[in-house]
N, C-alpha and C positions, 0 to 999 in steps of 0.2 A: 157771258152766255147765260141766258135765263134758265132757271132750274128745269122747267118743263122741256126745253130743247135739250138740255144736258142729259136728262133721263132718257129721252128718245135716242140720243147718240149712244148711251150706254147699252140700251136694248139692241140697237143695230149692231154694235160691235160684238156683243155676245151672240147674236143671231148668226153673224158671219163666222165667228171663231169658236163658239161653243162655251169655253171657260176662260176667264181672265182673272188675274189678281187685282187687288186694289191699286197697287203701285203701277201695274200695266195700264189700267184704266186712267189713272191720274196722268201718266205720261201721254197717253193717247189723246186726252182731252185738254191737256195743258192746264190742269188745275191741281189743287192740293189734295193729298190723300184724305184729309179731314172732310173736304167737300164731297169726295167720292163716297166716303163712309156714310155721310148724311143721306146722299141720294140712294145708296143701296138699302139703307134702313127703310126709306119710304117705299122703294120698289118691293122689298120683302113684305111690308105691310099690305101692299096691293096684290100680293100673291104672284108676282111676275118673275122674281128671281129667288135663288136660295144661296146661302153661303156655307161652304164646307171647308174647314181647315184653311181659311184665308183665301179660298178660291170662289169666285162668283160664277154661277151658272144659270142659264135660262131654265125655267121650270117647263116640264113636258107639256102642260096644257095651256100655256099662255098664248096670247094672240100672235106672237111672232114665231111660234114653233112651226106653224104653217106659214112659210115665207110670204108675207103680205106685199113686200116691195123690196127692191134691192138697195143696199147702201150706195151712196154716190161713189164715183170712181176714186176721188181723192182719198176716201176712207179705205176702200178695198186695197189700194196700192200699199198701204202701211201694214197690212195683215199677212201673216204666213209667207213672208218674203223668201225665207230659206227653202220652204217646201215647194214654192212655185218655181224657184230656180232649179231645184232638184228634178222636178217633173219635166221642166224644159230640157234639161241635159239628157234625159232619157228620150224625149220626143224627137229632138233634132237628129238623132241617129237614124230616123226613118227618112230623112231628106237626102236625096241624091241628085247628081247632075241631071240637067234637062227636064226636071219635074215642073209641073204647075201645081202649086199648093195654095190652100186657103187657110188664113189665120182669122178665126172668129174674134169678135170684139171681146176683150177681157184682159185681166192682169196676168193670168198664167200664160196666155198666148203672147202677151207683150214680152214676157221673159223668153219665149221661144224666138221672137223677133230679135231681141238683143243678142242672143247667142248666134243666130244666123248672120247677123250684121258683122260679126267678127270671125265667122267661119269661112275663111277665104278659100278653102279648098273646094267648095261647092261652086260649080260653074253652070252658066246658062239657066239660072233658076228664075221662074216667074212666080210672083207672090200676089195673091188677091186678098183683099181684106175689106171689111166694113168699118174698121176702127181708125179714127183719125190719128190717134197717138202712135199706133203701130206704123201707119203710113208715113208720118213725119219722121219717125226714127229711121226708117229704112231709106227715105229720101236723103237724109243727112249722112248716113253711115254705111250705105251699101250701093252697089251698082246693079242690083237685081232689077229685072223688069217688074214694074209695079202697076196694079190696077186697084181702083177703089170702086165699090159697088154703087155709090150714090144712094139716094133715097131720103126718107124723112129723118131729120137729125134728132137723136136723143142727146140732149145737152148734158145731162148729168153723167152719162156714160161715154160721151164723146164718140159716138158711133152712129151708123145709119141703120134704120129698122124699117119694117113695113113692106107693103106689096111691091113697091118700085125696086127696092133692094133685092127682094126675092126674085123678081122678074129678070133682073140683070144676071143673077146667079144661075137661073134656070136655062140660060142660053150658052152656058159654058161647059167644057169638059175638063174636069179637074182630076189630077192624079191622086192627091191625098188632102183631106180636110182635117184640120185640128179644131175641134168644136169645144167651146167652153160651156159651163153651166153653173148657175148659182145654187142649184138644188138638184140632188140626184139620190136615188136609192136603187135597190135591186130590181125594181120594176121599170125604171127609166129615168128620163130627165124631165123636169118641169120648170116653169118660169112664172114669175108674177106679172110679166109684161106680155100682153096679148100680141103686141106688135113684133115680138121676136119669134113667134111660132113659125111664120111663113119663111123667114130668113133661114132659120136652122133647118127646116124641112127641105127647102130648096137646095141648100148646100149638101145635105146628105144624099139627096136624089142625084145631084150633078157630079158626085165624086166617086171615083173608082174604089177608094178606100176612105173610111171615116174613122177618126180617132177621138175619143172623149179625153180631154185633159182637165182634171178637176182635183183640187186637194181634198183630203179626207174630212176636213171640218164641215164640208158641205153635204157629206153623206148623211142620209136619213132626214134631210130637210126636204119638205114638200111644198110646192107653190100651187097656185090655183090652176094654171093652164098646163095640160099635158103637151109635151113636144114629141117624144118618141119613146119606144121601148129601148131598153139597154142593148138588146140583141142586134140592133141595127149597126152597132159599132164593131169594127174589126178588132180593135184593141182599146183598152182603157189605161191611161197613164195617171197614176196618183202617187202619193207619198207613202213612206213606210209606216205612218201612223194609222193606216186603215185597219180596222178590226179584223180578227180572224174570222168572225161570223160573216162579215161583209165579203171577205175574200171567198169564203166557201159558197155564199149565195150567188156571187158573180160567176165563179168557175163552174158551178152546176149548170149554168146556161150555155156553157161551151164558149164563153168569151175569154180571150186572153187578157189577163191583168198584168200590167208591168209596173212594178214599184221597187 
């Protein structure tokens, strides 16, 4: 891997996770720790990262602090796996017999799909998704009724986006929607992908109840395009690492936070 590409991968990993050690980055990129240290030195000189007691973090004012683009799916699947599984274990408690639910494209919602696939006590469940990985998992490991939105394909995230996907969702009545986000804060959720705005808006409008499912590493990350206010969600599911200040800011808006 060329140094310029490797440094970009380091910044993307830090943008998604917040802080990582040299050894974690070396494992993630499958290179030596010495190589990572050289890259970190260069990134420090460029003012993009800082090193504190062996932990590397993204600096507040660098160009990735405002999320410019999402990491590809293969990268996101390796990060915060325990937190995503924990969030999913909380979220699946909301799913009951005879419901029609929506699983937004994402790696946290994929964990929800995995748990539902082996949750045999739920009967007559219909699942709608715009995510090809979720759809394939449920095709292979469940007998639930499945619908895919269709629409323009986002290859990197293996999902459908755009107006056609949004149009198909706008014609549905959904019991509960589990919505993902790569960036959120106390004011709402944002996305670096303009094509995702219509899809997320349509699913929130079409659902009786909407839940945000997002791990705490994405909190206080802001992308270019606004999707919606946080107050449109009936509940927010996140992990135990969410800060006390974030909990306070969310609860002040009358939103139920489950962690």
